[in-house]
C-alpha positions in Angstrom: 0.0 0.0 0.0 2.8 2.3 0.9 4.4 1.7 -2.5 1.2 2.7 -4.2 1.1 6.0 -2.3 4.7 6.7 -3.0 4.1 6.2 -6.7 1.1 8.5 -6.6 3.1 11.1 -4.9 5.8 10.7 -7.5 3.4 11.2 -10.3 1.9 14.2 -8.6 5.3 15.9 -8.3 6.2 14.8 -11.8 3.3 16.4 -13.5 3.0 19.5 -11.3 -0.3 18.7 -9.9 -1.8 21.0 -7.2 0.1 20.3 -4.0 -3.2 20.5 -2.0 -4.3 17.4 -3.7 -4.7 14.7 -1.1 -4.7 11.0 -1.8 -7.4 9.4 0.2 -6.5 6.0 1.8 -9.1 3.8 3.4 -8.7 2.2 6.8 -8.1 -1.2 5.4 -5.4 0.1 3.2 -3.7 1.8 6.3 -3.7 -1.5 8.2 -2.2 -3.3 5.3 0.4 -0.5 5.0 1.3 -0.8 8.8 1.7 -4.6 8.5 3.9 -4.2 5.4 6.1 -1.6 7.3 6.5 -4.0 10.3 7.5 -6.8 8.0 10.0 -4.5 6.3 11.7 -3.6 9.6 11.8 -7.3 10.6 13.5 -8.1 7.3 15.9 -5.3 7.8 16.9 -6.5 11.3 17.2 -10.0 10.0 19.5 -8.9 7.3 21.7 -7.0 9.8 21.7 -10.0 12.1 22.9 -12.2 9.3 25.9 -10.0 8.8 27.2 -10.7 12.5 30.2 -13.1 12.7 29.0 -15.4 15.5 32.4 -17.3 15.6 34.3 -14.0 16.2 31.9 -12.9 18.9 32.1 -16.3 20.6 35.9 -16.1 20.6 35.8 -12.5 22.0 33.4 -13.7 24.7 35.7 -16.6 25.6 38.7 -14.3 25.9 36.6 -11.9 28.1 35.6 -14.8 30.3 39.3 -15.8 30.7 40.2 -12.3 31.6 37.4 -12.3 34.2 38.6 -15.6 35.7 42.2 -14.3 35.8 41.0 -11.1 37.5 39.1 -13.2 40.0 42.2 -15.3 40.7 44.2 -12.1 41.3 41.5 -10.7 43.6 41.3 -13.8 45.7 44.2 -12.7 48.1 42.4 -9.3 48.3 39.2 -11.0 49.2 41.0 -13.1 51.8 42.6 -10.0 53.2 39.3 -8.1 53.4 37.7 -11.1 55.1 40.6 -11.2 57.6 40.4 -7.5 58.1 36.7 -7.7 58.8 37.4 -10.4 61.4 40.3 -8.3 62.9 38.1 -5.3 62.9 35.5 -7.2 64.9 38.2 -8.4 67.3 39.6 -4.9 67.6 36.2 -3.5 68.1 35.7 -5.9 71.0 39.1 -5.0 72.5 38.3 -1.3 72.1 35.1 -1.8 74.0 37.0 -3.7 76.7 39.7 -1.0 76.9 37.0 1.7 77.1 35.4 -0.1 80.0 38.8 -0.5 81.6 39.7 3.1 81.1 36.4 4.2 82.7 37.3 2.0 85.7 40.8 3.4 85.9 39.5 7.0 85.7 37.2 6.2 88.6 40.1 4.7 90.6 42.3 7.7 89.8 39.6 10.0 91.1 39.3 8.0 94.3 43.1 7.8 94.7 43.3 11.6 94.1 40.9 12.2 97.0 42.8 9.8 99.2 46.1 11.4 98.2 44.7 14.9 98.9 43.7 13.7 102.3 46.8 11.8 103.3 49.5 14.0 101.8 49.4 16.7 104.5 49.5 14.0 107.2 52.4 12.2 105.5 54.4 15.4 105.1 53.8 16.1 108.8 54.9 12.8 110.2 57.3 11.6 107.6 61.0 11.2 108.6 63.1 11.0 105.5 66.0 8.5 105.3 68.4 11.4 104.7 67.5 12.8 108.1 68.1 9.5 109.8 71.4 9.0 107.9 72.7 12.5 108.8 71.7 12.1 112.5 73.3 8.7 112.8 76.6 9.0 110.8 77.2 12.5 109.5 79.7 15.0 111.0 78.3 17.3 113.6 78.0 20.7 111.9 75.4 23.2 111.0 73.6 20.8 108.7 73.5 18.2 111.5 72.1 20.9 113.9 69.3 21.6 111.3 68.2 18.0 111.5 67.8 18.4 115.3 65.3 21.2 114.5 63.5 18.9 112.1 63.4 16.2 114.7 61.9 18.6 117.3 59.2 19.8 114.8 58.2 16.2 114.0 57.9 15.4 117.7 55.6 18.3 118.3 53.4 17.4 115.3 53.2 13.8 116.4 52.1 15.0 119.9 49.4 17.0 118.3 48.2 14.0 116.3 48.4 11.9 119.4 45.9 14.2 121.2 43.4 13.9 118.3 41.5 10.9 116.9 42.1 11.6 113.2 44.8 9.0 112.7 45.6 5.5 113.9 47.2 5.8 117.3 49.2 2.7 116.8 51.1 4.3 114.0 51.6 7.5 116.0 53.0 5.4 118.9 55.4 3.6 116.5 56.7 6.9 115.0 57.0 8.4 118.4 59.2 5.5 119.4 61.4 6.0 116.3 61.8 9.7 117.2 62.7 8.8 120.7 65.4 6.5 119.5 66.8 9.2 117.2 66.9 11.6 120.1 68.8 9.1 122.2 71.3 8.7 119.3 71.6 12.5 119.1 72.3 12.8 122.9 74.9 10.1 122.5 76.7 11.8 119.6 76.5 15.2 121.4 78.0 13.7 124.5 80.9 12.2 122.5 81.4 15.5 120.6 81.6 17.6 123.7 84.0 15.2 125.5 86.3 15.2 122.5 86.4 19.0 122.2 86.8 19.5 126.0 89.6 17.1 126.0 91.2 18.9 123.1 91.9 21.9 125.4 94.4 19.7 127.2 96.4 19.0 124.1 99.9 20.2 123.7 99.3 22.2 120.4 95.6 23.0 121.1 94.2 26.3 120.1 91.3 27.6 122.2 90.2 29.9 119.5 89.6 27.1 117.0 88.0 24.9 119.5 85.6 27.6 120.8 84.8 28.6 117.2 83.8 25.0 116.4 81.7 24.9 119.6 80.0 28.2 118.8 79.1 27.0 115.3 76.9 24.2 116.8 75.8 26.0 120.0 72.3 24.8 119.5 73.3 21.3 120.6 73.5 22.5 124.2 69.9 23.7 124.0 68.9 20.3 122.7 70.9 18.6 125.4 69.3 20.7 128.2 65.9 19.9 126.9 66.5 16.1 126.7 69.0 15.6 129.5 69.4 18.6 131.8 71.6 16.8 134.3 74.1 15.8 131.6 74.1 19.3 130.2 74.9 20.8 133.6 77.8 18.3 134.0 79.2 19.4 130.6 78.9 23.1 131.6 80.9 22.5 134.7 83.4 20.4 132.9 83.9 23.2 130.3 84.2 25.9 133.0 86.9 24.0 134.9 88.7 23.0 131.8 88.8 26.6 130.5 90.1 27.8 133.9 92.8 25.2 133.9 93.7 26.0 130.3 94.2 29.7 130.8 96.0 29.3 134.1 98.3 26.7 132.6 99.0 28.7 129.5 99.3 32.2 131.0 101.0 31.6 134.3 104.3 31.3 132.5 103.6 34.6 130.6 103.1 36.4 133.9 106.4 35.1 135.3 108.1 36.1 132.0 106.5 39.5 132.0 107.8 40.2 135.5 111.3 40.2 134.1 110.5 42.3 131.0 111.2 45.9 130.4 108.1 47.9 129.3 108.6 50.5 126.6 105.9 53.2 126.5 105.5 55.3 123.4 103.7 58.7 123.5 102.8 60.3 120.2 102.0 63.9 119.7 100.1 65.5 116.9 103.2 65.8 114.7 103.7 62.0 114.9 106.8 62.4 117.1 107.5 60.0 119.8 109.9 59.4 122.6 110.9 56.4 124.7 110.7 56.0 128.4 112.0 52.9 130.0 111.1 51.6 133.4 111.1 48.1 135.0 107.9 46.2 135.0 106.5 45.5 138.5 106.0 42.0 139.5 102.5 42.0 141.0 99.7 40.5 138.8 98.2 40.7 135.4 95.9 43.5 136.5 98.9 45.6 137.5 100.5 44.9 134.2 97.4 45.9 132.2 97.2 49.2 134.2 100.8 49.9 133.4 100.3 49.3 129.7 97.5 51.9 129.7 99.3 54.3 131.9 100.0 57.7 130.4 97.6 56.9 127.5 94.8 59.2 126.7 92.4 56.5 125.8 92.1 52.9 124.7 91.4 54.0 121.1 94.7 55.9 121.0 96.5 52.8 122.3 95.0 50.7 119.6 95.9 53.2 116.9 99.5 53.3 118.1 99.6 49.5 118.4 101.2 48.8 114.9 104.2 51.0 115.7 104.6 49.4 119.1 104.8 46.0 117.3 107.4 47.4 115.0 109.5 48.3 117.9 109.0 44.9 119.6 110.5 43.2 116.5 113.9 44.4 117.7 113.6 42.6 121.0 114.9 39.1 121.6 113.1 36.1 120.1 111.7 35.0 123.5 110.2 38.3 124.3 108.7 38.6 120.9 107.1 35.2 121.2 105.6 36.1 124.6 104.1 39.4 123.4 102.6 37.8 120.3 100.9 35.1 122.5 99.5 37.9 124.7 98.1 39.6 121.7 96.6 36.4 120.3 94.9 35.3 123.6 93.6 38.6 124.8 92.6 37.9 128.4 89.7 40.3 128.5 88.2 39.1 125.2 88.3 35.4 126.1 87.1 35.8 129.6 84.1 37.8 128.3 83.0 34.6 126.5 83.2 32.4 129.6 79.9 30.9 130.8 78.7 32.2 134.1 
């Protein structure tokens, strides 16, 4: 049918017929035309399908299948790794949950311990006696640092006494610590006793120097306060022993000076404002040290003037005999007034 219409259109165009001329087609003819058109398309597809090389397509498909299989073989380790990773992730997830729970418990314990530490730290700092303190008290040399440990020991004793009067801490522990401090105090008293005996005996040595010994005793004078507090009777005995030893020391060391000075000739120097001086010589009376001291200061305007002129007096004394020079130098070193002022009453 369509062929007929096409032919009519061809003739219409060929012979220049009015373009408005319409070719009427009945419904039956249209149905036949649609069927023929469908058959034409089917024949067209069939002809195109016949042109396909089935063998070539099959070969290409087989190659594609081989490539897919090879790719799957290559991906098998990856699949295994992924499966293993999934299992590990599950295990790690469980471990993370366990760690999270443990961390929560630890945080709670830390908070509890922090509260306990905050409560106990002041108490521990109050009653704690460090090993260094014990070591110094028991074996270190008695010096200023050793005396400082006596102060620490006294403070700890007072603090323990305060805790003993309260009910905030275990009294058994306080009693145990008090016993430790008491033992340390006994050790301190023992070491102080030995220290004082050694230094008091040192005054009786042949080459002993009272200045050095007294300087050492003064550097640790707090030990006598500690000894009086812990053992007043022993402290009193050491005071008496010190006094008697000092009296003996100065009597023994200065009696020979007095006897030597009785035979010396005293040279008095008087200086005027023009720095002139003159010498007067007179024998030294043999009475006592007080008489000798009064003669030394006789005809002197003041003690300050005497001290100002002392260097020149020493220059003159250098011309004296060796014995006289030694005696005078000892007198200057051990000034009787200065040392006696430091004697305990």
